[in-house]
N, C-alpha and C positions, 0 to 999 in steps of 0.2 A: 242317501241319508246324510243329513248335515250333522256335524259334530261341533260342539262348543264347550269351552271350559265352564266350570261352575261360576267363576268370576264374571265371564262374559254373559252367562245366563242371568246373573243378578243385575248386571249393569244394563242389559238390553232385554229386560223381561217382556216388554210389549212385542219386540221383534221376535223373541222366542215363541211367544204364543201364536203370532201370525204364521211363522214358519211351520209350527206343529200342525196347523190346519191343512197344510199342503203336503207335508212329508214328516215322518218320524224324525226326532232330533235326539242325538246321543249327547249326554252331558257327562263330561269327564272332570275328575279332580286328580291333580298330580299325574296326569297321563293315563289314569285308569277309568274305565266306564263305571259310573255310579248310578246312572238313571237314564231312562228313555222317556221322552214326552211325546205322546201320540194324540191325535184328534179323537173326539168322542166316537166318531164312526169307526176309526181303526180299532179302538178299544172294544167296541161292541162286536166287531168282526172277530177279534182275538178271543173274546169271551165265548162267542158262539162256536168257534172252532174247538175250543177246549171242552165245551159242553158236549159237542158231537163226538169228540174223541173219547171222552169218558163214557158216554152212552154206548159207543161201539165196543169198547173194552168190556163193559158190563154185559152186553149181549153175547159177546164172544165167550166170556167165562161162564155165563148161564148155559149156553149151548153145550159146551164141553162138560159141564157139570151134569146136565141131563143125559148126555151120551154116556158118560162114565157110569151113571146110575143104571143104565140099561144093559151094561155089559154082563154077560152071564158069568158064573163062577168059573166055568171052564175057560172062557176067554181071558179072564183076569189072571189065570195061572199059566198062560202061555209064556214060554221063554223065548229069547231071541233066536235060539237054535230052532225051536218049533216053527216060528214065523218064517225063518229062512227056508226051512224044509218045505213048508206049504207053498211059498212063492215059487221055489224051484220046481215043485210038482206041477204048477200051473203053466210053466213054460213049455 
């Protein structure tokens, strides 16, 4: 990934745009990262990955919400000691 200062980015804007089509560009100001410039395809890929992650999280939460709703009152009242005892009985 190429890095350039905000002054370089301003003075060489055409070059900045050309470079961003090939690879992401980090733009810094006073030595600190202030922005990234990416191609439209890279941005689409990032947006798609974020959407997929959010959908996976929603599916995960929905699954455990449904599983929790199915727990019996007896199962909900189990203590850690009860669970340890049952696991040891199965060994």
